[in-house]
Structures are given as structure tokens and as C-alpha cells.
PyMOL Python script that loads the backbone (N, CA, C, O; Angstrom):
from pymol import cmd

cmd.read_pdbstr("""\
ATOM      1  N   MET A   1      -8.498 -37.131 -36.705  1.00  0.00           N
ATOM      2  CA  MET A   1      -7.832 -38.369 -36.342  1.00  0.00           C
ATOM      3  C   MET A   1      -8.707 -39.133 -35.352  1.00  0.00           C
ATOM      4  O   MET A   1      -9.310 -38.553 -34.449  1.00  0.00           O
ATOM      5  N   ARG A   2      -8.759 -40.424 -35.544  1.00  0.00           N
ATOM      6  CA  ARG A   2      -9.565 -41.263 -34.661  1.00  0.00           C
ATOM      7  C   ARG A   2      -8.868 -41.463 -33.323  1.00  0.00           C
ATOM      8  O   ARG A   2      -7.641 -41.414 -33.231  1.00  0.00           O
ATOM      9  N   GLN A   3      -9.657 -41.685 -32.305  1.00  0.00           N
ATOM     10  CA  GLN A   3      -9.116 -41.931 -30.975  1.00  0.00           C
ATOM     11  C   GLN A   3      -8.399 -43.280 -30.948  1.00  0.00           C
ATOM     12  O   GLN A   3      -8.884 -44.253 -31.526  1.00  0.00           O
ATOM     13  N   GLN A   4      -7.257 -43.341 -30.288  1.00  0.00           N
ATOM     14  CA  GLN A   4      -6.523 -44.597 -30.159  1.00  0.00           C
ATOM     15  C   GLN A   4      -7.069 -45.392 -28.987  1.00  0.00           C
ATOM     16  O   GLN A   4      -7.258 -44.859 -27.893  1.00  0.00           O
ATOM     17  N   VAL A   5      -7.319 -46.674 -29.225  1.00  0.00           N
ATOM     18  CA  VAL A   5      -7.829 -47.575 -28.199  1.00  0.00           C
ATOM     19  C   VAL A   5      -6.969 -48.833 -28.210  1.00  0.00           C
ATOM     20  O   VAL A   5      -6.749 -49.422 -29.268  1.00  0.00           O
ATOM     21  N   MET A   6      -6.480 -49.251 -27.047  1.00  0.00           N
ATOM     22  CA  MET A   6      -5.700 -50.480 -26.994  1.00  0.00           C
ATOM     23  C   MET A   6      -6.655 -51.664 -27.059  1.00  0.00           C
ATOM     24  O   MET A   6      -7.540 -51.811 -26.216  1.00  0.00           O
ATOM     25  N   VAL A   7      -6.464 -52.497 -28.062  1.00  0.00           N
ATOM     26  CA  VAL A   7      -7.308 -53.671 -28.259  1.00  0.00           C
ATOM     27  C   VAL A   7      -6.612 -54.920 -27.731  1.00  0.00           C
ATOM     28  O   VAL A   7      -7.262 -55.821 -27.201  1.00  0.00           O
ATOM     29  N   ALA A   8      -5.297 -54.972 -27.876  1.00  0.00           N
ATOM     30  CA  ALA A   8      -4.540 -56.142 -27.432  1.00  0.00           C
ATOM     31  C   ALA A   8      -3.118 -55.728 -27.084  1.00  0.00           C
ATOM     32  O   ALA A   8      -2.596 -54.741 -27.603  1.00  0.00           O
ATOM     33  N   LEU A   9      -2.516 -56.482 -26.218  1.00  0.00           N
ATOM     34  CA  LEU A   9      -1.109 -56.310 -25.879  1.00  0.00           C
ATOM     35  C   LEU A   9      -0.417 -57.598 -26.309  1.00  0.00           C
ATOM     36  O   LEU A   9      -0.634 -58.657 -25.719  1.00  0.00           O
ATOM     37  N   LEU A  10       0.408 -57.500 -27.331  1.00  0.00           N
ATOM     38  CA  LEU A  10       1.034 -58.683 -27.913  1.00  0.00           C
ATOM     39  C   LEU A  10       2.443 -58.872 -27.386  1.00  0.00           C
ATOM     40  O   LEU A  10       3.067 -57.937 -26.885  1.00  0.00           O
ATOM     41  N   GLY A  11       2.927 -60.079 -27.503  1.00  0.00           N
ATOM     42  CA  GLY A  11       4.261 -60.388 -27.016  1.00  0.00           C
ATOM     43  C   GLY A  11       5.098 -61.097 -28.064  1.00  0.00           C
ATOM     44  O   GLY A  11       4.685 -61.229 -29.216  1.00  0.00           O
ATOM     45  N   PRO A  12       6.279 -61.555 -27.660  1.00  0.00           N
ATOM     46  CA  PRO A  12       7.189 -62.225 -28.585  1.00  0.00           C
ATOM     47  C   PRO A  12       6.508 -63.393 -29.302  1.00  0.00           C
ATOM     48  O   PRO A  12       5.836 -64.213 -28.678  1.00  0.00           O
ATOM     49  N   GLY A  13       6.694 -63.452 -30.619  1.00  0.00           N
ATOM     50  CA  GLY A  13       6.144 -64.541 -31.418  1.00  0.00           C
ATOM     51  C   GLY A  13       4.725 -64.333 -31.893  1.00  0.00           C
ATOM     52  O   GLY A  13       4.223 -65.125 -32.690  1.00  0.00           O
ATOM     53  N   ASP A  14       4.062 -63.286 -31.423  1.00  0.00           N
ATOM     54  CA  ASP A  14       2.690 -63.028 -31.862  1.00  0.00           C
ATOM     55  C   ASP A  14       2.678 -62.562 -33.313  1.00  0.00           C
ATOM     56  O   ASP A  14       3.626 -61.931 -33.781  1.00  0.00           O
ATOM     57  N   ILE A  15       1.607 -62.874 -34.011  1.00  0.00           N
ATOM     58  CA  ILE A  15       1.465 -62.546 -35.430  1.00  0.00           C
ATOM     59  C   ILE A  15       0.346 -61.527 -35.587  1.00  0.00           C
ATOM     60  O   ILE A  15      -0.701 -61.637 -34.949  1.00  0.00           O
ATOM     61  N   VAL A  16       0.575 -60.534 -36.443  1.00  0.00           N
ATOM     62  CA  VAL A  16      -0.450 -59.530 -36.729  1.00  0.00           C
ATOM     63  C   VAL A  16      -0.557 -59.326 -38.235  1.00  0.00           C
ATOM     64  O   VAL A  16       0.420 -59.500 -38.962  1.00  0.00           O
ATOM     65  N   GLY A  17      -1.739 -58.960 -38.696  1.00  0.00           N
ATOM     66  CA  GLY A  17      -1.939 -58.638 -40.101  1.00  0.00           C
ATOM     67  C   GLY A  17      -2.197 -59.825 -41.001  1.00  0.00           C
ATOM     68  O   GLY A  17      -2.287 -59.666 -42.218  1.00  0.00           O
ATOM     69  N   GLU A  18      -2.316 -61.007 -40.433  1.00  0.00           N
ATOM     70  CA  GLU A  18      -2.456 -62.197 -41.269  1.00  0.00           C
ATOM     71  C   GLU A  18      -3.804 -62.283 -41.979  1.00  0.00           C
ATOM     72  O   GLU A  18      -3.868 -62.772 -43.107  1.00  0.00           O
ATOM     73  N   ILE A  19      -4.866 -61.827 -41.356  1.00  0.00           N
ATOM     74  CA  ILE A  19      -6.193 -61.924 -41.975  1.00  0.00           C
ATOM     75  C   ILE A  19      -6.274 -61.048 -43.217  1.00  0.00           C
ATOM     76  O   ILE A  19      -6.745 -61.496 -44.262  1.00  0.00           O
ATOM     77  N   GLY A  20      -5.822 -59.815 -43.114  1.00  0.00           N
ATOM     78  CA  GLY A  20      -5.826 -58.922 -44.273  1.00  0.00           C
ATOM     79  C   GLY A  20      -4.989 -59.467 -45.409  1.00  0.00           C
ATOM     80  O   GLY A  20      -5.347 -59.313 -46.576  1.00  0.00           O
ATOM     81  N   THR A  21      -3.881 -60.099 -45.080  1.00  0.00           N
ATOM     82  CA  THR A  21      -3.012 -60.678 -46.104  1.00  0.00           C
ATOM     83  C   THR A  21      -3.656 -61.897 -46.746  1.00  0.00           C
ATOM     84  O   THR A  21      -3.679 -62.012 -47.971  1.00  0.00           O
ATOM     85  N   LEU A  22      -4.175 -62.799 -45.940  1.00  0.00           N
ATOM     86  CA  LEU A  22      -4.773 -64.024 -46.481  1.00  0.00           C
ATOM     87  C   LEU A  22      -6.021 -63.746 -47.305  1.00  0.00           C
ATOM     88  O   LEU A  22      -6.273 -64.427 -48.299  1.00  0.00           O
ATOM     89  N   LEU A  23      -6.804 -62.748 -46.900  1.00  0.00           N
ATOM     90  CA  LEU A  23      -8.042 -62.428 -47.613  1.00  0.00           C
ATOM     91  C   LEU A  23      -7.850 -61.326 -48.641  1.00  0.00           C
ATOM     92  O   LEU A  23      -8.805 -60.939 -49.315  1.00  0.00           O
ATOM     93  N   ASP A  24      -6.622 -60.811 -48.772  1.00  0.00           N
ATOM     94  CA  ASP A  24      -6.299 -59.731 -49.705  1.00  0.00           C
ATOM     95  C   ASP A  24      -7.211 -58.526 -49.487  1.00  0.00           C
ATOM     96  O   ASP A  24      -7.798 -57.994 -50.429  1.00  0.00           O
ATOM     97  N   ARG A  25      -7.317 -58.113 -48.238  1.00  0.00           N
ATOM     98  CA  ARG A  25      -8.151 -56.969 -47.858  1.00  0.00           C
ATOM     99  C   ARG A  25      -7.311 -55.966 -47.082  1.00  0.00           C
ATOM    100  O   ARG A  25      -6.205 -56.261 -46.629  1.00  0.00           O
ATOM    101  N   GLY A  26      -7.871 -54.778 -46.946  1.00  0.00           N
ATOM    102  CA  GLY A  26      -7.203 -53.745 -46.173  1.00  0.00           C
ATOM    103  C   GLY A  26      -7.168 -54.093 -44.696  1.00  0.00           C
ATOM    104  O   GLY A  26      -7.863 -55.000 -44.239  1.00  0.00           O
ATOM    105  N   ARG A  27      -6.371 -53.379 -43.979  1.00  0.00           N
ATOM    106  CA  ARG A  27      -6.247 -53.614 -42.541  1.00  0.00           C
ATOM    107  C   ARG A  27      -7.351 -52.890 -41.788  1.00  0.00           C
ATOM    108  O   ARG A  27      -7.787 -51.812 -42.192  1.00  0.00           O
ATOM    109  N   SER A  28      -7.797 -53.483 -40.698  1.00  0.00           N
ATOM    110  CA  SER A  28      -8.865 -52.878 -39.906  1.00  0.00           C
ATOM    111  C   SER A  28      -8.320 -52.076 -38.729  1.00  0.00           C
ATOM    112  O   SER A  28      -9.080 -51.417 -38.019  1.00  0.00           O
ATOM    113  N   ALA A  29      -7.010 -52.129 -38.522  1.00  0.00           N
ATOM    114  CA  ALA A  29      -6.414 -51.425 -37.387  1.00  0.00           C
ATOM    115  C   ALA A  29      -4.954 -51.107 -37.687  1.00  0.00           C
ATOM    116  O   ALA A  29      -4.363 -51.653 -38.619  1.00  0.00           O
ATOM    117  N   SER A  30      -4.392 -50.222 -36.889  1.00  0.00           N
ATOM    118  CA  SER A  30      -2.970 -49.905 -36.951  1.00  0.00           C
ATOM    119  C   SER A  30      -2.311 -50.445 -35.691  1.00  0.00           C
ATOM    120  O   SER A  30      -2.974 -50.699 -34.685  1.00  0.00           O
ATOM    121  N   ILE A  31      -1.011 -50.613 -35.762  1.00  0.00           N
ATOM    122  CA  ILE A  31      -0.276 -51.148 -34.621  1.00  0.00           C
ATOM    123  C   ILE A  31       0.798 -50.155 -34.205  1.00  0.00           C
ATOM    124  O   ILE A  31       1.482 -49.576 -35.048  1.00  0.00           O
ATOM    125  N   VAL A  32       0.939 -49.965 -32.905  1.00  0.00           N
ATOM    126  CA  VAL A  32       1.961 -49.086 -32.361  1.00  0.00           C
ATOM    127  C   VAL A  32       2.743 -49.874 -31.319  1.00  0.00           C
ATOM    128  O   VAL A  32       2.158 -50.454 -30.404  1.00  0.00           O
ATOM    129  N   ALA A  33       4.065 -49.895 -31.459  1.00  0.00           N
ATOM    130  CA  ALA A  33       4.914 -50.600 -30.494  1.00  0.00           C
ATOM    131  C   ALA A  33       5.129 -49.719 -29.267  1.00  0.00           C
ATOM    132  O   ALA A  33       5.390 -48.523 -29.389  1.00  0.00           O
ATOM    133  N   LEU A  34       5.019 -50.314 -28.101  1.00  0.00           N
ATOM    134  CA  LEU A  34       5.263 -49.588 -26.853  1.00  0.00           C
ATOM    135  C   LEU A  34       6.739 -49.623 -26.477  1.00  0.00           C
ATOM    136  O   LEU A  34       7.211 -48.769 -25.727  1.00  0.00           O
ATOM    137  N   THR A  35       7.462 -50.603 -26.994  1.00  0.00           N
ATOM    138  CA  THR A  35       8.894 -50.749 -26.735  1.00  0.00           C
ATOM    139  C   THR A  35       9.589 -51.114 -28.045  1.00  0.00           C
ATOM    140  O   THR A  35       8.936 -51.333 -29.065  1.00  0.00           O
ATOM    141  N   HIS A  36      10.917 -51.176 -28.004  1.00  0.00           N
ATOM    142  CA  HIS A  36      11.687 -51.598 -29.177  1.00  0.00           C
ATOM    143  C   HIS A  36      11.244 -53.001 -29.586  1.00  0.00           C
ATOM    144  O   HIS A  36      11.036 -53.859 -28.728  1.00  0.00           O
ATOM    145  N   CYS A  37      11.101 -53.237 -30.880  1.00  0.00           N
ATOM    146  CA  CYS A  37      10.734 -54.569 -31.351  1.00  0.00           C
ATOM    147  C   CYS A  37      11.357 -54.828 -32.718  1.00  0.00           C
ATOM    148  O   CYS A  37      11.757 -53.899 -33.419  1.00  0.00           O
ATOM    149  N   GLU A  38      11.431 -56.086 -33.077  1.00  0.00           N
ATOM    150  CA  GLU A  38      11.885 -56.487 -34.403  1.00  0.00           C
ATOM    151  C   GLU A  38      10.671 -56.986 -35.164  1.00  0.00           C
ATOM    152  O   GLU A  38       9.846 -57.724 -34.626  1.00  0.00           O
ATOM    153  N   VAL A  39      10.568 -56.577 -36.424  1.00  0.00           N
ATOM    154  CA  VAL A  39       9.418 -56.938 -37.249  1.00  0.00           C
ATOM    155  C   VAL A  39       9.902 -57.714 -38.460  1.00  0.00           C
ATOM    156  O   VAL A  39      10.892 -57.340 -39.089  1.00  0.00           O
ATOM    157  N   VAL A  40       9.211 -58.785 -38.784  1.00  0.00           N
ATOM    158  CA  VAL A  40       9.513 -59.567 -39.979  1.00  0.00           C
ATOM    159  C   VAL A  40       8.338 -59.415 -40.929  1.00  0.00           C
ATOM    160  O   VAL A  40       7.194 -59.684 -40.564  1.00  0.00           O
ATOM    161  N   SER A  41       8.626 -58.987 -42.136  1.00  0.00           N
ATOM    162  CA  SER A  41       7.602 -58.835 -43.169  1.00  0.00           C
ATOM    163  C   SER A  41       7.856 -59.885 -44.246  1.00  0.00           C
ATOM    164  O   SER A  41       8.961 -59.978 -44.781  1.00  0.00           O
ATOM    165  N   ILE A  42       6.835 -60.672 -44.560  1.00  0.00           N
ATOM    166  CA  ILE A  42       6.972 -61.719 -45.573  1.00  0.00           C
ATOM    167  C   ILE A  42       6.217 -61.279 -46.820  1.00  0.00           C
ATOM    168  O   ILE A  42       4.997 -61.121 -46.773  1.00  0.00           O
ATOM    169  N   PRO A  43       6.916 -61.077 -47.934  1.00  0.00           N
ATOM    170  CA  PRO A  43       6.262 -60.642 -49.172  1.00  0.00           C
ATOM    171  C   PRO A  43       5.236 -61.664 -49.671  1.00  0.00           C
ATOM    172  O   PRO A  43       5.411 -62.870 -49.495  1.00  0.00           O
ATOM    173  N   GLY A  44       4.165 -61.167 -50.293  1.00  0.00           N
ATOM    174  CA  GLY A  44       3.096 -62.024 -50.787  1.00  0.00           C
ATOM    175  C   GLY A  44       3.562 -63.090 -51.754  1.00  0.00           C
ATOM    176  O   GLY A  44       3.046 -64.208 -51.728  1.00  0.00           O
ATOM    177  N   ASP A  45       4.534 -62.774 -52.617  1.00  0.00           N
ATOM    178  CA  ASP A  45       4.979 -63.770 -53.599  1.00  0.00           C
ATOM    179  C   ASP A  45       5.651 -64.966 -52.926  1.00  0.00           C
ATOM    180  O   ASP A  45       5.657 -66.065 -53.482  1.00  0.00           O
ATOM    181  N   ILE A  46       6.209 -64.763 -51.750  1.00  0.00           N
ATOM    182  CA  ILE A  46       6.786 -65.886 -51.006  1.00  0.00           C
ATOM    183  C   ILE A  46       5.673 -66.682 -50.327  1.00  0.00           C
ATOM    184  O   ILE A  46       5.724 -67.912 -50.294  1.00  0.00           O
ATOM    185  N   LEU A  47       4.676 -65.995 -49.788  1.00  0.00           N
ATOM    186  CA  LEU A  47       3.559 -66.689 -49.147  1.00  0.00           C
ATOM    187  C   LEU A  47       2.750 -67.508 -50.141  1.00  0.00           C
ATOM    188  O   LEU A  47       2.355 -68.639 -49.857  1.00  0.00           O
ATOM    189  N   TYR A  48       2.511 -66.929 -51.301  1.00  0.00           N
ATOM    190  CA  TYR A  48       1.615 -67.561 -52.273  1.00  0.00           C
ATOM    191  C   TYR A  48       2.346 -68.332 -53.356  1.00  0.00           C
ATOM    192  O   TYR A  48       1.716 -68.976 -54.195  1.00  0.00           O
ATOM    193  N   GLY A  49       3.675 -68.272 -53.345  1.00  0.00           N
ATOM    194  CA  GLY A  49       4.480 -69.029 -54.292  1.00  0.00           C
ATOM    195  C   GLY A  49       4.361 -68.536 -55.669  1.00  0.00           C
ATOM    196  O   GLY A  49       4.987 -69.082 -56.577  1.00  0.00           O
TER     197      GLY A  49
END
""", "prot")
cmd.dss("prot")
cmd.show_as("cartoon", "prot")
cmd.util.cbc("prot")
cmd.orient("prot")
């Protein structure tokens, strides 16, 4: 397992994963929540119509 390194601390309204989705590529990182959070996932067919 790779070592975990904090790259960014995000807050309310921040967006993650958009580059991989827009370019149809894999993700370059994983995300771990430090506290309770709500996540919204938008399916590709809605994004691309």
C-alpha cells in the first residue's frame, strides 16, 4: 500500500474528480473524509447529455 500524503484540505462546495471525468481518464488520487460529509455524484449521461 502506498503512503498516504495530504495534498489538499477541501471545504464546503469544493469539487473533486472533475478532470478525470472531463478527460475520461482514471483518477490520480483517492480522497478520504476527515469528518462527516455529503457527496453528490453526477452520472456521465447527465453531464454529457
